[in-house]
C-alpha positions in Angstrom: -12.0 -8.8 -52.1 -9.8 -10.6 -50.0 -9.5 -8.2 -46.6 -5.9 -7.8 -46.9 -5.6 -5.7 -44.1 -7.3 -7.4 -41.9 -4.8 -10.2 -42.6 -2.0 -9.1 -41.7 -3.0 -7.4 -39.0 -4.9 -11.2 -37.7 -1.2 -12.8 -38.4 0.7 -9.5 -36.1 -1.4 -10.1 -33.8 -0.6 -13.9 -33.3 3.4 -13.3 -33.4 3.0 -10.2 -30.9 1.5 -13.0 -28.6 3.4 -15.7 -30.0 6.4 -13.0 -28.6 4.5 -12.5 -25.0 5.1 -15.6 -24.5 8.8 -15.6 -22.3 10.9 -18.6 -24.2 8.2 -19.0 -27.4 9.8 -20.7 -30.3 8.6 -17.5 -32.0 10.4 -19.1 -35.2 8.3 -22.4 -35.3 5.6 -20.3 -34.7 5.8 -17.4 -37.5 6.9 -20.5 -39.9 3.8 -21.9 -39.4 1.4 -18.9 -39.0 3.7 -17.3 -42.9 2.7 -20.9 -44.4 -1.5 -20.8 -43.0 -1.5 -17.3 -43.9 -0.5 -17.5 -47.9 -1.9 -21.3 -48.4 -4.8 -19.3 -47.2 -5.3 -16.6 -49.2 -3.9 -18.1 -52.3 -5.9 -20.1 -55.4 -5.5 -23.5 -53.4 -7.2 -22.7 -50.6 -10.4 -21.9 -52.2 -11.4 -19.6 -50.0 -10.4 -16.3 -52.3 -13.1 -15.6 -54.8 -10.9 -13.1 -56.4 -9.7 -16.7 -57.9 -12.7 -17.5 -59.1 -13.9 -20.8 -59.6 -14.1 -24.4 -61.4 -11.7 -24.2 -64.5 -10.4 -20.8 -63.8 -9.4 -22.1 -60.3 -8.0 -24.3 -61.7 -6.3 -22.3 -64.3 -5.2 -19.7 -61.7 -3.3 -23.1 -58.9 -1.5 -24.5 -62.2 -0.6 -20.7 -62.6 0.0 -20.8 -58.9 2.3 -23.7 -58.9 4.6 -23.0 -61.9 5.1 -19.0 -60.2 6.0 -20.3 -56.5 6.9 -24.0 -57.1 10.6 -25.7 -58.0 10.5 -27.0 -61.0 13.6 -29.1 -61.8 14.8 -29.0 -65.9 13.4 -24.8 -64.9 16.4 -25.6 -62.3 18.9 -26.7 -63.9 19.0 -25.3 -66.9 20.6 -22.0 -64.9 17.3 -19.8 -65.0 18.2 -17.0 -62.6 14.4 -16.9 -61.2 14.4 -20.5 -60.4 17.1 -20.2 -58.3 14.9 -18.9 -56.0 12.1 -20.9 -55.9 13.3 -23.5 -53.8 12.6 -20.8 -51.0 9.8 -19.8 -52.1 8.5 -23.8 -52.4 8.8 -23.9 -48.9 5.8 -21.9 -48.2 3.3 -22.9 -51.1 1.3 -26.6 -50.4 -0.9 -28.6 -52.2 -4.5 -28.9 -50.0 -5.7 -28.6 -46.4 -4.4 -31.9 -46.2 -0.6 -31.6 -47.4 -0.3 -28.3 -45.1 -2.3 -29.6 -41.8 -0.5 -32.8 -41.7 3.7 -30.5 -42.0 2.2 -27.8 -40.1 1.5 -30.2 -37.8 5.5 -32.0 -37.6 7.0 -28.8 -37.4 5.0 -27.5 -34.5 5.8 -31.0 -32.7 9.7 -31.3 -33.5 10.4 -27.4 -34.4 9.8 -26.0 -30.8 12.8 -28.5 -28.9 14.8 -27.5 -31.8 14.6 -24.3 -31.7 15.1 -23.6 -28.3 18.7 -25.5 -28.6 19.3 -23.9 -31.7 18.8 -20.9 -31.2 15.7 -18.6 -33.1 18.5 -17.2 -35.9 20.3 -20.6 -36.1 16.5 -22.0 -36.1 15.5 -20.1 -39.0 19.1 -20.5 -41.4 18.9 -23.8 -40.8 15.1 -24.5 -41.8 16.2 -22.5 -45.1 19.0 -23.7 -46.0 17.6 -27.1 -45.0 14.8 -26.8 -47.6 16.7 -25.4 -49.6 18.9 -28.5 -50.4 16.2 -31.0 -49.7 14.4 -28.9 -53.2 18.0 -29.0 -55.3 18.9 -32.7 -54.0 15.6 -33.6 -55.9 16.3 -32.0 -58.5 19.6 -33.1 -59.7 18.1 -35.7 -59.3 15.3 -35.6 -61.8 16.5 -32.6 -64.1 14.6 -32.7 -66.8 11.4 -32.8 -64.7 8.6 -30.5 -65.4 6.7 -32.0 -62.4 6.1 -28.8 -59.9 7.4 -30.3 -56.2 6.1 -27.4 -53.3 5.5 -27.5 -49.6 8.2 -27.8 -46.7 7.7 -31.2 -45.8 12.4 -31.0 -47.2 12.7 -28.7 -44.7 10.7 -30.5 -42.3 12.7 -33.6 -42.2 15.6 -31.6 -41.6 14.4 -30.7 -38.3 13.4 -33.9 -37.8 17.5 -35.1 -38.7 18.1 -32.4 -36.5 16.5 -33.7 -33.7 17.0 -37.2 -33.9 20.8 -36.5 -33.3 19.8 -34.0 -30.6 17.3 -35.2 -28.6 17.1 -39.2 -29.6 15.8 -40.2 -26.3 12.6 -37.4 -26.2 9.7 -39.4 -26.3 7.3 -39.1 -28.5 3.7 -40.4 -29.2 3.4 -42.3 -32.7 0.0 -43.0 -34.6 0.7 -46.2 -36.9 -1.4 -47.4 -39.3 -0.4 -50.8 -39.4 -1.7 -51.1 -35.4 -4.9 -49.6 -36.0 -3.8 -46.6 -35.3 -3.3 -47.1 -31.3 -1.1 -44.3 -30.3 2.4 -45.6 -28.8 4.5 -44.1 -27.4 8.5 -44.5 -28.0 12.0 -42.9 -28.3 12.7 -40.4 -30.8 15.1 -42.6 -32.3 12.6 -45.7 -32.6 10.2 -43.4 -34.7 12.4 -41.3 -37.1 14.8 -43.7 -37.8 11.7 -46.4 -38.2 10.7 -43.3 -41.1 13.7 -42.5 -42.6 13.5 -46.5 -43.4 10.0 -45.3 -45.2 10.7 -42.4 -46.9 14.3 -43.5 -48.6 12.2 -47.3 -49.4 9.4 -44.8 -51.6 12.2 -42.9 -53.0 13.3 -45.9 -54.7 10.7 -47.1 -55.8 9.0 -43.4 -57.2 9.8 -41.5 -60.3 9.9 -38.0 -61.2 5.6 -38.0 -61.7 3.0 -36.3 -59.4 3.3 -37.5 -55.7 4.9 -36.7 -52.8 8.9 -36.2 -53.6 10.2 -38.5 -51.2 13.6 -37.8 -52.1 13.3 -34.7 -50.6 12.7 -35.7 -47.0 15.6 -38.1 -47.8 17.9 -35.3 -48.4 16.7 -33.4 -45.7 16.4 -35.7 -42.9 20.7 -36.3 -43.6 20.9 -33.1 -44.5 19.8 -32.1 -41.0 21.1 -34.6 -38.7 24.5 -34.4 -40.2 24.6 -30.4 -39.9 23.8 -31.8 -35.9 26.8 -34.0 -35.8 29.1 -31.5 -36.9 27.4 -28.6 -35.1 26.6 -30.4 -31.3 28.5 -33.3 -31.3 30.9 -31.4 -28.6 29.1 -32.4 -25.8 25.0 -30.6 -26.6 23.1 -33.9 -27.1 20.4 -34.4 -25.2 21.2 -38.1 -24.5 18.5 -38.2 -20.7 14.8 -38.2 -21.7 12.7 -35.0 -22.4 9.3 -33.8 -21.5 7.2 -35.7 -24.1 6.0 -34.2 -27.1 3.3 -35.6 -29.9 3.5 -36.4 -33.1 2.5 -38.4 -36.3 4.5 -41.0 -38.2 4.4 -40.0 -40.8 4.6 -35.6 -42.3 
């Protein structure tokens, strides 16, 4: 059996250490720690022997996704339990690659956004944007029985806010069509390019299994509009800021 008490103590130790870092983005780090912990102890990681192996493990994963993820048809039916799933789904990931990709983007872009918004404001922004992103996808695919999980809708919202708040901050990105060479560009170039790719992919995608590009588009748009409405009075950072690094795709 998994050592639950040990896992909880480890997370508390990490968060305690982060709180000791003056001015550190504790909410960003806390979200990363929560997503990683829940993934490790859940059935998808394959590390918890309580879920078994083989077909038993696959069945447990299906139940797990159905319970905590967003099923558009159930959400649109008005099921009271389903109304909470756009929040719980933000902490559920479908694979190691899905988790690590999302957490990398949250780590890269979340810290500066949290510093600007403040811990409480950033936490509410993250959860609210993620909720709306998943609901937006569900509205567009109201009859779909496919389960939707992952933090990418909320993280897309962070990217949208980052674009408005720090448009000239330079980021290091990897572009597949340029042989994955690490190149540095202003954030506005990288993020607008990323948004266009998501929008084009959303137009071509259906409601079946795969990446929920529409949730990315909705999250990014909501995040940008929130930052525009909240900080357009002069709090926008127009000068180049310290370099940050990230990938070209979440």
